[in-house]
Structures are given as structure tokens and as C-alpha cells.
Backbone as CSV, one residue per row, in Angstrom:
resi,resn,N_x,N_y,N_z,CA_x,CA_y,CA_z,C_x,C_y,C_z
1,SER,-116.021,17.837,109.123,-114.428,17.361,109.057,-114.443,16.345,107.914
2,ALA,-113.639,15.980,107.369,-113.110,15.087,105.976,-112.535,14.074,106.661
3,ARG,-113.232,13.177,106.314,-112.608,11.213,107.002,-111.563,10.829,106.244
4,ARG,-110.392,10.392,106.750,-109.064,10.175,106.405,-109.341,8.195,106.200
5,PRO,-109.281,8.372,104.696,-109.083,6.684,104.671,-108.016,5.814,105.457
6,MET,-108.987,4.702,106.349,-107.773,3.612,106.639,-107.205,3.006,105.498
7,ILE,-105.965,2.697,105.798,-104.823,1.782,105.116,-104.735,0.697,105.815
8,HIS,-105.242,-0.657,105.286,-105.195,-1.810,106.241,-103.752,-2.682,106.158
9,VAL,-102.508,-2.213,106.312,-101.318,-2.709,105.880,-100.980,-4.391,105.678
10,ALA,-101.306,-5.018,106.912,-101.427,-6.176,107.445,-102.046,-6.693,106.087
11,GLY,-103.605,-6.672,105.972,-104.211,-6.924,104.913,-103.605,-7.492,103.468
12,ALA,-103.331,-5.891,103.469,-102.457,-5.873,102.112,-101.287,-6.863,101.616
13,LEU,-100.829,-6.382,102.798,-99.227,-7.379,102.425,-99.946,-8.850,102.847
14,ALA,-100.726,-9.327,103.205,-101.528,-10.768,103.110,-101.851,-11.090,101.849
15,ALA,-102.655,-9.786,101.052,-103.349,-10.162,99.911,-102.281,-10.334,98.669
16,ALA,-101.086,-9.780,98.874,-99.955,-9.829,98.158,-99.354,-10.854,98.046
17,GLY,-99.244,-11.151,99.048,-98.448,-12.662,99.148,-99.557,-13.978,99.279
18,SER,-100.945,-13.616,98.167,-101.566,-14.957,98.494,-101.771,-15.391,97.149
19,ARG,-101.934,-16.575,96.905,-102.122,-17.221,95.751,-103.152,-16.134,94.714
20,ARG,-104.009,-15.837,94.753,-104.932,-15.367,93.992,-103.905,-13.904,93.794
21,ALA,-103.790,-13.592,94.126,-102.722,-12.498,93.589,-101.278,-12.856,92.533
22,THR,-100.670,-13.376,92.613,-99.459,-14.125,92.005,-99.590,-15.587,91.458
23,GLY,-100.578,-16.126,91.692,-100.381,-17.730,91.695,-99.435,-18.663,92.230
24,TYR,-98.748,-18.195,93.043,-97.733,-18.637,94.242,-97.801,-17.851,95.624
25,VAL,-97.390,-19.081,96.251,-97.537,-18.782,97.692,-95.762,-18.946,98.033
26,GLY,-95.365,-17.904,98.861,-94.202,-18.071,99.619,-93.595,-18.971,100.803
27,LEU,-92.686,-18.889,101.346,-92.588,-19.558,102.759,-92.372,-18.593,103.665
28,LYS,-92.591,-18.550,104.963,-92.370,-17.797,106.038,-91.192,-17.838,106.430
29,ASN,-89.985,-16.620,107.116,-89.301,-16.710,107.218,-89.076,-16.562,108.850
30,HIS,-88.019,-17.810,109.452,-88.459,-18.109,110.786,-87.434,-17.750,111.509
31,GLY,-86.800,-16.194,111.471,-85.137,-16.051,111.790,-84.150,-15.384,110.546
32,ALA,-83.457,-16.053,110.713,-82.348,-16.066,109.211,-82.736,-17.261,108.404
33,THR,-83.852,-17.590,107.523,-84.075,-18.982,106.711,-84.134,-18.143,105.201
34,CYS,-83.684,-17.105,105.088,-84.138,-16.324,103.632,-83.241,-17.633,102.648
35,TYR,-82.013,-17.885,102.994,-81.278,-18.540,102.425,-82.193,-20.301,102.237
36,MET,-82.818,-20.756,103.171,-83.004,-22.085,103.002,-84.554,-21.992,102.151
37,ASN,-84.886,-20.726,102.495,-85.880,-20.482,101.796,-85.974,-20.436,99.865
38,GLY,-85.163,-19.868,99.723,-84.555,-19.179,98.664,-84.371,-20.850,97.631
39,LEU,-83.678,-21.889,98.554,-83.246,-23.064,97.919,-84.533,-23.789,98.167
40,LEU,-85.249,-23.698,98.732,-86.820,-24.859,98.514,-87.583,-24.317,97.982
41,GLN,-87.684,-23.140,97.089,-88.699,-22.598,96.068,-87.925,-22.801,95.172
42,THR,-86.608,-22.980,94.686,-85.933,-23.512,93.387,-86.235,-24.230,93.504
43,LEU,-86.117,-25.301,94.639,-86.249,-26.912,94.322,-87.729,-27.334,93.631
44,PHE,-88.377,-26.843,94.300,-90.151,-26.856,94.255,-90.491,-26.519,92.996
45,GLN,-90.048,-25.359,92.020,-90.245,-25.354,90.755,-89.485,-26.025,89.687
46,ILE,-88.864,-26.982,89.777,-88.361,-27.978,89.057,-88.987,-29.217,89.324
47,GLY,-90.115,-29.116,88.104,-91.157,-30.405,88.007,-90.694,-31.554,88.208
48,GLN,-89.586,-32.112,87.697,-88.638,-33.113,87.812,-88.897,-33.899,89.480
49,PHE,-87.966,-32.730,90.354,-87.614,-32.787,91.647,-88.530,-33.401,92.263
50,ARG,-89.692,-31.976,92.343,-91.107,-32.359,93.190,-91.647,-33.881,92.843
51,HIS,-91.439,-34.656,91.129,-92.218,-35.480,91.186,-91.333,-36.669,91.829
52,ILE,-90.084,-36.525,91.880,-89.113,-37.478,92.935,-90.137,-37.436,94.377
53,VAL,-89.424,-36.568,94.428,-89.835,-36.010,96.039,-91.542,-36.980,96.271
54,TYR,-92.413,-36.824,95.554,-93.756,-37.607,95.816,-93.636,-38.763,95.739
55,SER,-92.635,-39.232,95.118,-92.328,-40.840,94.427,-92.131,-41.651,95.648
56,ILE,-91.071,-41.133,96.263,-90.965,-41.739,96.966,-91.277,-42.224,98.637
57,ASP,-91.069,-43.518,99.212,-92.282,-43.828,99.681,-91.584,-43.746,101.367
58,CYS,-92.727,-43.196,101.817,-92.102,-42.583,103.144,-91.532,-43.626,104.708
59,PRO,-90.949,-43.380,105.764,-90.858,-44.299,106.695,-91.747,-44.451,107.072
60,GLU,-91.955,-45.991,107.721,-92.967,-46.401,108.623,-93.405,-45.291,109.342
61,SER,-94.573,-45.382,110.095,-94.715,-44.810,111.020,-94.190,-44.911,112.733
62,GLY,-93.747,-43.882,113.091,-93.189,-44.140,114.208,-91.194,-44.287,114.099
63,GLU,-91.115,-44.688,113.092,-89.797,-44.710,112.314,-89.172,-43.439,112.857
64,GLN,-87.558,-43.064,113.449,-87.111,-41.942,113.411,-85.818,-42.091,112.374
65,ALA,-86.701,-40.727,111.629,-85.639,-40.197,110.353,-83.646,-39.498,111.123
66,PRO,-82.917,-39.852,110.283,-82.149,-38.640,110.492,-81.953,-37.571,110.651
67,SER,-81.173,-37.248,111.587,-80.748,-35.529,111.271,-79.953,-35.160,110.256
68,LEU,-80.595,-34.348,109.922,-79.814,-33.253,108.622,-78.348,-32.916,108.778
69,VAL,-78.315,-32.735,110.471,-76.631,-31.806,110.654,-75.972,-32.692,111.308
70,GLY,-76.215,-34.520,111.490,-75.526,-35.105,111.847,-75.532,-35.313,113.307
71,ASP,-76.843,-34.775,113.817,-76.663,-34.802,115.648,-77.397,-36.226,116.090
72,ASP,-77.704,-35.995,117.435,-78.440,-37.306,117.963,-80.045,-37.331,117.130
73,PRO,-80.500,-37.848,116.770,-81.811,-37.946,115.849,-82.457,-37.018,117.265
74,ALA,-82.423,-37.598,118.772,-83.318,-37.458,119.446,-83.518,-35.921,119.548
75,ASP,-82.674,-35.499,119.334,-82.568,-33.940,119.423,-83.658,-32.806,118.976
76,GLY,-83.587,-33.762,117.920,-84.970,-32.894,117.113,-86.556,-32.652,117.736
77,GLY,-86.590,-33.738,118.573,-87.793,-33.793,119.505,-88.399,-32.805,120.261
78,SER,-87.580,-32.312,120.990,-86.855,-30.919,121.797,-86.964,-29.417,121.061
79,SER,-86.520,-29.491,119.873,-86.348,-28.372,119.327,-87.237,-27.078,119.577
80,GLY,-86.854,-26.385,119.974,-87.216,-24.870,120.367,-87.954,-24.611,118.964
81,ILE,-88.081,-24.611,118.108,-88.762,-24.277,116.818,-90.473,-24.599,116.666
82,GLY,-90.967,-23.788,117.252,-92.634,-24.463,117.778,-92.781,-25.331,118.425
83,ASP,-94.407,-25.953,118.526,-94.502,-26.897,119.583,-95.764,-27.676,118.401
84,GLU,-95.989,-27.818,117.328,-96.570,-28.521,116.444,-96.144,-30.302,116.847
85,GLY,-96.212,-30.504,117.910,-96.580,-32.348,117.329,-95.069,-32.900,117.384
86,PRO,-94.993,-33.897,117.032,-93.785,-35.081,117.479,-93.083,-34.389,115.762
87,THR,-91.909,-34.968,115.885,-90.952,-34.944,114.666,-91.374,-35.243,113.387
88,GLN,-91.515,-35.018,112.240,-91.561,-36.120,111.505,-90.130,-36.339,110.483
89,PRO,-90.332,-37.424,110.106,-89.208,-38.198,109.352,-88.644,-36.992,107.883
90,LEU,-87.650,-36.500,107.666,-87.247,-35.311,106.614,-88.280,-35.488,105.342
91,LEU,-88.291,-36.723,104.894,-88.597,-36.939,103.628,-90.642,-36.578,104.150
92,VAL,-91.169,-36.613,104.775,-92.299,-36.488,105.073,-92.790,-34.954,105.208
93,ALA,-91.940,-34.803,106.064,-91.588,-33.218,106.469,-91.172,-32.453,104.661
94,LEU,-90.729,-33.252,104.220,-90.337,-32.155,102.857,-92.095,-32.190,101.771
95,GLN,-92.557,-33.603,101.939,-93.515,-33.868,101.024,-94.783,-32.898,101.768
96,ASN,-94.594,-32.898,102.755,-95.610,-32.110,103.175,-95.531,-31.094,103.046
97,LEU,-94.622,-29.970,102.673,-94.097,-28.359,102.479,-94.196,-28.104,100.928
98,PHE,-94.003,-29.275,100.506,-94.356,-29.180,98.796,-95.865,-29.273,98.392
99,TYR,-96.600,-30.257,99.498,-97.960,-30.175,98.716,-98.846,-28.833,99.442
100,ARG,-98.176,-28.503,100.434,-98.573,-26.688,101.241,-98.483,-25.757,99.947
101,LEU,-96.915,-25.848,99.081,-96.827,-25.089,98.821,-97.707,-24.679,97.135
102,GLN,-98.405,-26.074,96.961,-98.980,-25.993,95.646,-100.614,-25.741,96.027
103,THR,-100.944,-25.649,97.706,-102.271,-25.678,98.159,-102.828,-24.930,98.931
104,SER,-101.664,-24.190,99.569,-102.444,-23.017,100.607,-102.415,-21.846,99.821
105,GLU,-103.282,-21.566,100.361,-103.621,-19.965,99.907,-102.527,-18.841,100.592
106,ALA,-101.959,-19.220,101.583,-101.138,-18.427,102.327,-99.823,-18.954,102.092
107,PRO,-98.528,-18.019,102.709,-97.183,-18.295,103.084,-97.101,-19.384,103.913
108,VAL,-96.211,-19.899,103.306,-96.106,-21.368,104.241,-95.362,-21.880,105.177
109,SER,-95.939,-22.322,106.258,-94.140,-22.494,107.321,-93.258,-23.897,107.244
110,CYS,-91.766,-23.479,107.644,-90.948,-24.583,107.759,-90.832,-25.255,108.627
111,ARG,-91.800,-24.790,109.979,-91.216,-25.673,111.177,-91.027,-26.980,111.177
112,GLU,-92.103,-27.302,110.792,-91.957,-29.014,110.601,-90.474,-29.229,109.415
113,LEU,-90.304,-28.627,108.554,-88.921,-29.253,108.017,-88.104,-29.227,108.740
114,MET,-87.721,-27.786,109.426,-86.696,-27.282,110.079,-86.291,-28.666,111.337
115,ARG,-87.384,-28.901,112.176,-87.251,-29.643,113.141,-86.879,-30.981,112.789
116,SER,-87.474,-31.522,111.560,-87.008,-32.706,110.796,-85.241,-32.592,110.322
117,PHE,-84.952,-31.498,110.351,-83.124,-31.108,110.229,-82.468,-31.725,111.460
118,GLY,-83.282,-31.705,112.629,-82.812,-31.174,114.050,-82.210,-30.245,114.451
119,TRP,-83.178,-29.274,113.841,-82.656,-27.377,114.441,-83.458,-27.268,115.208
120,ASP,-82.668,-26.229,116.190,-83.511,-25.577,117.132,-83.817,-24.396,116.917
121,THR,-84.203,-23.255,118.016,-84.528,-22.359,117.791,-83.205,-21.286,117.134
122,ALA,-81.603,-21.396,117.994,-80.753,-21.039,117.497,-79.880,-20.800,115.841
123,ASP,-80.510,-22.141,115.571,-80.140,-22.648,114.017,-81.066,-21.457,113.051
124,ALA,-82.037,-21.636,113.334,-83.100,-20.671,112.762,-82.379,-19.307,112.645
125,PHE,-82.005,-18.892,113.718,-81.202,-17.272,113.208,-79.956,-17.215,112.902
126,MET,-79.698,-18.428,112.458,-78.222,-18.578,112.249,-77.753,-18.769,110.703
127,GLN,-77.283,-17.812,109.749,-76.666,-18.277,108.323,-76.431,-19.750,108.519
128,HIS,-76.950,-20.809,107.477,-75.693,-21.678,106.980,-75.492,-21.350,105.427
129,ASP,-74.852,-22.517,104.942,-74.577,-22.450,103.495,-75.667,-22.782,102.714
130,ALA,-75.975,-22.487,101.809,-77.256,-22.932,100.994,-76.834,-23.858,100.196
131,GLN,-75.661,-24.037,99.634,-74.820,-25.140,98.995,-74.983,-26.079,99.902
132,GLU,-73.947,-26.401,100.622,-73.941,-27.444,101.806,-75.564,-28.098,101.896
133,LEU,-76.296,-26.837,102.528,-77.310,-27.598,102.546,-78.372,-28.514,101.325
134,ASN,-78.218,-27.865,100.514,-78.386,-28.558,98.967,-77.978,-30.333,98.915
135,ARG,-76.644,-30.146,99.231,-75.906,-31.246,98.954,-76.624,-32.178,100.377
136,LEU,-76.564,-31.648,101.371,-77.053,-32.711,102.326,-78.698,-32.973,102.163
137,LEU,-79.029,-32.484,102.052,-80.723,-32.596,101.391,-81.034,-33.788,100.197
138,CYS,-80.141,-33.685,98.964,-80.331,-34.838,98.210,-79.648,-35.586,98.548
139,ASP,-78.633,-35.718,99.682,-77.955,-36.899,99.909,-79.235,-38.099,100.579
140,ARG,-79.425,-37.178,101.603,-80.371,-37.867,102.431,-81.448,-38.248,101.267
141,LEU,-82.127,-37.698,100.471,-83.103,-38.124,99.510,-82.718,-39.526,98.926
142,GLU,-81.481,-39.107,98.473,-80.573,-40.219,98.000,-80.480,-41.510,98.599
143,GLU,-80.580,-41.485,99.954,-80.639,-42.479,101.007,-81.356,-43.255,100.687
144,GLN,-83.079,-42.793,101.101,-84.189,-42.851,100.919,-84.607,-43.749,99.494
145,MET,-83.966,-43.424,98.743,-84.628,-43.588,97.445,-83.621,-45.426,96.853
146,LYS,-82.572,-45.646,97.455,-81.447,-46.718,97.534,-82.576,-48.105,97.192
147,GLY,-82.421,-48.909,95.743,-82.918,-50.153,96.355,-84.844,-49.947,95.668
148,THR,-85.040,-48.940,95.218,-86.567,-48.459,95.006,-86.150,-48.301,93.082
149,ALA,-87.582,-47.757,92.250,-87.631,-47.580,91.555,-87.400,-45.991,90.816
150,MET,-86.894,-45.109,91.893,-86.180,-44.168,91.722,-84.526,-43.941,92.375
151,ASP,-84.268,-45.223,92.570,-82.884,-45.076,92.530,-82.584,-44.400,91.797
152,GLY,-81.024,-43.782,91.814,-80.168,-42.532,91.399,-81.124,-41.338,90.314
153,ALA,-82.107,-41.354,90.639,-82.963,-40.127,89.904,-82.896,-38.813,90.505
154,ILE,-81.719,-38.580,91.361,-81.790,-37.474,92.003,-80.057,-37.039,90.920
155,LYS,-79.573,-38.476,90.697,-78.417,-38.084,89.953,-78.643,-37.711,88.452
156,ARG,-79.594,-38.605,88.223,-79.979,-38.418,86.703,-80.053,-37.041,86.518
157,LEU,-80.510,-36.144,87.260,-81.658,-35.173,87.292,-80.400,-34.034,87.087
158,PHE,-79.744,-34.091,88.148,-78.673,-32.951,88.291,-77.075,-33.266,88.715
159,GLU,-76.748,-34.119,88.029,-75.410,-34.436,87.816,-74.622,-33.917,86.360
160,GLY,-73.881,-33.279,86.047,-73.433,-33.087,85.283,-71.851,-33.431,84.914
161,GLU,-71.499,-33.269,83.834,-69.589,-33.494,83.489,-69.354,-32.469,83.294
162,MET,-67.826,-32.400,83.366,-67.117,-30.809,82.903,-65.470,-31.689,82.537
163,GLU,-64.734,-31.115,81.602,-64.048,-31.987,81.371,-62.713,-30.077,81.682
164,ASN,-62.074,-30.711,82.817,-60.601,-29.728,82.654,-59.289,-30.162,81.648
165,TYR,-58.826,-29.015,81.200,-57.561,-29.489,80.499,-56.506,-28.481,81.005
166,ILE,-55.450,-28.907,80.237,-53.766,-28.234,80.427,-53.387,-28.731,78.852
167,GLU,-52.997,-27.717,78.582,-52.655,-27.711,76.786,-51.588,-26.343,77.028
168,CYS,-50.246,-27.307,76.352,-48.739,-26.558,76.197,-48.690,-25.224,74.976
169,CYS,-48.859,-24.469,75.198,-48.445,-23.407,74.317,-47.114,-23.368,73.450
170,ASP,-46.212,-23.998,73.809,-44.726,-24.193,73.006,-44.612,-25.677,72.432
171,ILE,-45.136,-26.752,73.285,-44.705,-28.009,72.786,-46.209,-28.377,72.941
172,GLU,-46.024,-29.747,71.798,-47.168,-30.609,71.974,-47.812,-31.649,72.931
173,TYR,-48.294,-30.981,74.167,-48.951,-31.858,75.274,-50.226,-31.494,75.780
174,ARG,-50.702,-32.175,75.938,-52.203,-31.556,76.604,-52.678,-32.561,77.479
175,SER,-53.128,-32.670,78.685,-53.742,-33.416,79.737,-55.201,-33.156,79.804
176,THR,-55.961,-33.837,80.192,-57.296,-33.630,79.916,-57.642,-34.653,81.667
177,ARG,-58.885,-33.745,81.669,-59.552,-35.179,83.277,-61.025,-34.683,83.574
178,ASN,-61.915,-35.822,83.671,-63.267,-35.254,83.365,-63.358,-35.482,84.645
179,GLU,-64.700,-34.271,85.261,-65.412,-34.746,86.743,-66.606,-34.517,86.742
180,THR,-67.238,-34.896,87.396,-68.368,-35.071,87.920,-68.882,-33.738,88.445
181,PHE,-70.191,-32.987,88.629,-70.676,-32.770,89.718,-72.050,-32.279,89.653
182,TYR,-72.693,-31.773,91.077,-74.161,-31.514,91.496,-74.605,-30.093,90.967
183,ASP,-73.463,-29.252,91.669,-73.539,-27.937,91.181,-72.391,-27.151,91.343
184,LEU,-72.445,-25.930,90.487,-71.317,-24.916,89.938,-71.305,-23.993,91.139
185,GLN,-70.046,-23.286,91.497,-70.007,-21.914,92.230,-69.411,-21.393,91.041
186,LEU,-70.531,-20.211,90.947,-70.431,-19.121,90.033,-70.067,-18.032,90.224
187,ASN,-69.291,-16.991,89.759,-69.005,-15.732,90.106,-69.710,-15.086,89.423
188,VAL,-70.434,-13.552,90.503,-71.174,-12.816,90.544,-69.970,-11.222,89.965
189,ARG,-68.809,-11.505,90.418,-68.111,-10.419,89.745,-66.640,-11.329,89.409
190,ASN,-66.319,-10.518,88.266,-64.667,-11.402,87.518,-63.680,-10.839,88.169
191,GLU,-62.518,-11.833,88.105,-61.019,-11.259,88.727,-60.759,-9.700,88.273
192,GLY,-61.112,-9.423,87.300,-61.055,-8.059,86.987,-61.611,-7.070,87.460
193,GLY,-62.857,-7.601,88.060,-63.744,-6.872,89.010,-64.957,-5.809,88.282
194,ARG,-64.994,-6.662,87.318,-66.755,-6.451,86.530,-67.941,-7.455,86.995
195,ASP,-68.920,-6.546,87.022,-69.788,-7.320,87.313,-70.550,-8.337,86.321
196,LEU,-70.845,-9.320,86.826,-71.224,-10.337,85.677,-72.916,-10.222,86.095
197,ASN,-73.553,-9.627,84.964,-74.972,-9.458,85.262,-75.724,-10.273,84.939
198,SER,-75.651,-11.576,84.270,-76.490,-12.325,84.185,-75.893,-13.770,84.190
199,LEU,-76.780,-15.129,84.098,-76.304,-16.574,84.510,-75.472,-17.115,82.896
200,GLU,-75.488,-16.092,81.894,-74.556,-16.824,81.146,-73.303,-16.386,80.589
201,GLU,-73.464,-14.967,81.431,-72.027,-14.368,81.926,-71.288,-14.899,82.587
202,SER,-71.688,-15.341,83.724,-71.295,-15.853,84.622,-70.358,-17.791,84.549
203,LEU,-71.314,-17.897,83.592,-71.022,-19.396,82.552,-69.666,-18.984,82.010
204,ARG,-69.827,-18.231,81.287,-68.561,-17.429,80.133,-67.424,-17.398,81.071
205,ASP,-67.526,-17.112,82.543,-66.373,-16.689,83.289,-65.770,-17.969,83.561
206,PHE,-67.002,-18.781,84.031,-66.368,-19.766,84.388,-65.524,-20.888,83.762
207,THR,-65.925,-21.045,82.464,-65.344,-21.740,81.137,-64.618,-21.250,81.143
208,SER,-63.903,-19.923,81.334,-63.048,-19.201,80.309,-61.742,-19.707,80.354
209,GLU,-60.787,-19.329,79.205,-59.669,-20.102,79.526,-58.382,-19.365,80.549
210,GLU,-57.941,-19.930,80.943,-56.583,-19.336,82.076,-55.234,-19.657,81.165
211,VAL,-54.812,-18.530,81.057,-52.722,-18.644,80.809,-51.979,-19.020,82.091
212,LEU,-51.427,-20.024,82.163,-50.839,-19.875,83.508,-49.445,-19.818,82.974
213,ALA,-48.425,-18.642,83.731,-47.709,-18.378,83.361,-46.837,-17.999,84.548
214,GLY,-45.436,-17.501,84.299,-44.750,-17.273,85.383,-44.194,-18.364,86.645
215,ASP,-44.712,-18.079,88.139,-44.674,-19.067,89.009,-46.004,-19.928,88.769
216,ASN,-46.992,-19.432,88.392,-47.565,-20.566,88.137,-47.947,-21.573,86.577
217,ALA,-46.820,-21.545,85.765,-46.751,-21.783,85.144,-47.022,-23.634,85.095
218,TYR,-47.235,-24.150,83.820,-47.142,-25.753,84.095,-45.979,-26.927,83.735
219,ASP,-45.273,-27.529,84.707,-44.122,-27.932,84.304,-44.681,-29.832,83.485
220,ALA,-44.243,-29.585,82.224,-44.534,-31.237,81.325,-43.785,-32.349,81.592
221,GLY,-43.157,-31.583,82.061,-41.965,-32.890,82.715,-40.998,-33.115,81.249
222,ARG,-40.837,-31.873,80.657,-40.408,-31.942,78.983,-38.946,-30.960,78.877
């Protein structure tokens, strides 16, 4: 009788996720952490951001770092996310994670970083807002950089400025206001229901002019 070939699926998946196959490794999903993994891998691929993270001096050994979620930092030590030793400060955990993404041959665990957030097992299975997580993470890094040579580096890297303006069609009146931002919320579908299939299309939609008419008409006070 003919012998059927054996297919080792687990090994094949491991090989596909290895550095040898793609040149990169990913992050393990610890429940519902795909949003966080996507954010961390995006930040890791920004070379200047990686340089900033590595350049920040770590807290002294034994110093308790603040929880990312704003709870009692001591709660992080009893986190249900793994049992891999004491909770590391956020910066140390992030530096370790980036180092492993650069050197590991297999997908990297995020448990150490999640414990530094003050998360427990329930948080790992709860979807959080990626934009909010990004702002909280950058805020914590900026706190660590105050008074150092890297002070203001996050702002210089990510901060942009936009001008909002209102210009009347019937009279000579124009009002402008400049605003700074660290990130933008872009649509993937415009108000007319048309899909926006690229970043460029979403940016054009974001910066498109809007005509204020009817109940939305602007009163210039003239």
C-alpha cells in the first residue's frame, strides 16, 4: 500500500513566522491584543522612534513605574498575564520588546509589556482603542525624557500642524485657526458611502472643503 506524506502544520506555521522566511518576526496574540500588536509593530518599524526608545535612560532597579491604565501600580505585580517574574517598568519592557523583535528567531511575547501597563488577564481579552493606547504610551515616554537630551523628541517626530479656516462665499470674511496634532482620524469610507482605498484617498477626504449651508450656515456677524 502507498504511504501518504505527513504534513506537519505546526512546524510549517513556525517556519513561516520565522525571521529566515520573511526577515522579520511578529508578536504573539495573548487574547484580543491584535490592535496592540499592530501599533507596536508600526512603532517598531519607525527607525527614529526605535532610536528614541533605546536612548532613554531606564529607571533605577527596583523603582516602581506608573501603570499605563492609571490604576495602583502595585496591581501590576499580581497580574494574571503569565508568571515570568516581577513587573518591569514600562520603558524597560518596551526596550526589551523592541530588542527581541530585532534579534529573536520566533514570534515575541508581549506579556512583560502588558504587565507593565498594569493589565491583568481580563484586559488581554478586551479590545482597547489603539489611538488612545498610542497617546498614553507616548505620554509615558515623554515623561521619562523630561530634562534629558531626548526631551521633546517624540513631539518633534510626530507632531504636525493643520489650519482650519472658514471663508464666506458672499462677503469678504475669513477666519483661520491653527491646531497641532500627533495623529489623525481618517475615514475608510466617505460620507457618500464610497470606499476610500488608499491612505492618499483618505487624506484627500480629510482635507476636502465642506460647504456650510442651511442650518449649518456660518454666521460671520455682519
